[in-house]
C-alpha positions as MATLAB code, in Angstrom:
seq = 'XXXXXXXXXXXXXXXXXXXXXXXXXXXXXXXXXXXXXXXXXXXXXXXXXXXXXXXXXXXXXXXXXXXXXXXXXXXXXXXXXXXXXXXXXXXXXXX';
ca = [
      20.379    2.360   12.151;
      22.237   -0.763   11.179;
      20.831   -3.776    9.378;
      21.462   -7.150   10.936;
      23.817   -9.543    9.228;
      20.912  -11.640    7.935;
      21.522  -12.465    4.275;
      17.944  -11.733    3.288;
      14.493  -10.700    4.422;
      12.756  -12.533    7.263;
       9.574  -12.783    5.192;
       8.420  -12.034    1.664;
       5.125  -11.979   -0.152;
       3.864  -11.300   -3.635;
       0.467   -9.842   -4.404;
       0.128   -9.570   -8.156;
       2.693   -7.057   -9.328;
       3.565   -5.999   -5.750;
       6.369   -7.706   -3.816;
       6.900   -7.113   -0.095;
      10.060   -7.974    1.807;
      10.225   -7.689    5.610;
      13.641   -6.961    7.086;
      14.699   -7.322   10.696;
      16.911   -4.475   11.859;
      18.652   -3.587   15.064;
      18.944   -0.065   16.416;
      22.156    1.233   17.948;
      20.736    0.622   21.415;
      20.088   -3.043   20.569;
      16.346   -2.956   19.987;
      14.940   -4.983   17.109;
      12.561   -3.370   14.646;
      11.239   -4.249   11.218;
      11.142   -2.387    7.950;
       9.450   -3.222    4.680;
      10.502   -2.873    1.091;
       7.677   -2.640   -1.419;
       8.386   -3.170   -5.084;
       5.927   -2.689   -7.932;
       6.896   -4.328  -11.215;
       5.494   -3.245  -14.554;
       6.312   -3.244  -18.230;
       7.115    0.095  -19.844;
       5.861    1.206  -23.258;
       8.711   -0.735  -24.906;
       7.860   -3.945  -23.035;
      10.904   -3.846  -20.749;
      10.379   -4.732  -17.079;
      10.710   -1.805  -14.665;
      10.178   -1.475  -10.943;
       9.411    1.174   -8.366;
      10.592    0.793   -4.781;
       9.453    2.171   -1.447;
      10.940    1.445    1.974;
       8.838    1.797    5.121;
       9.037    1.201    8.815;
       6.532   -1.300   10.166;
       4.766    1.408   12.202;
       3.844    3.202    8.971;
       1.749    0.301    7.636;
      -1.476    1.346    9.375;
      -1.147    4.930    8.134;
      -0.558    3.823    4.566;
      -3.344    1.269    4.740;
      -5.738    3.945    5.974;
      -4.715    6.286    3.178;
      -5.066    3.549    0.554;
      -8.452    2.445    1.921;
      -9.690    6.032    1.699;
      -8.418    6.511   -1.848;
      -9.904    3.172   -2.892;
     -13.262    4.159   -1.425;
     -13.125    7.537   -3.145;
     -12.251    6.008   -6.508;
     -14.591    3.010   -6.423;
     -17.410    3.670   -3.985;
     -18.043    7.361   -4.521;
     -18.848    7.067   -8.251;
     -21.306    4.242   -7.465;
     -22.992    6.399   -4.821;
     -23.139    9.332   -7.225;
     -24.724    7.129   -9.904;
     -27.355    5.789   -7.500;
     -28.235    9.249   -6.179;
     -28.571   10.554   -9.737;
     -31.201    7.883  -10.488;
     -33.247    8.496   -7.334;
     -36.350   10.615   -7.586;
     -35.947   14.065   -6.029;
     -37.659   14.401   -2.656;
     -40.665   16.660   -2.485;
     -40.382   19.407    0.095;
     -43.537   18.050    1.729;
     -41.976   14.598    2.334;
];
């Protein structure tokens, strides 16, 4: 796996504290593929900027998106459903 000689990413984006860089790579057999670098920036307890990095292949995006969608639903939708079911009147066995 060898990166092309491009000086930088082919595309970048920023979404709040998340930065995404898309890199074009070339395999040993000459095929082009893309990888992504994700970077999350944050301030630590002392106020200094820190970052966390994660590198992915483009074919992993759908898997990660699915996992994140599920976690988001669990964290945000499930509590709302639990609250609404707690306020509903219990069903009578004759209903």
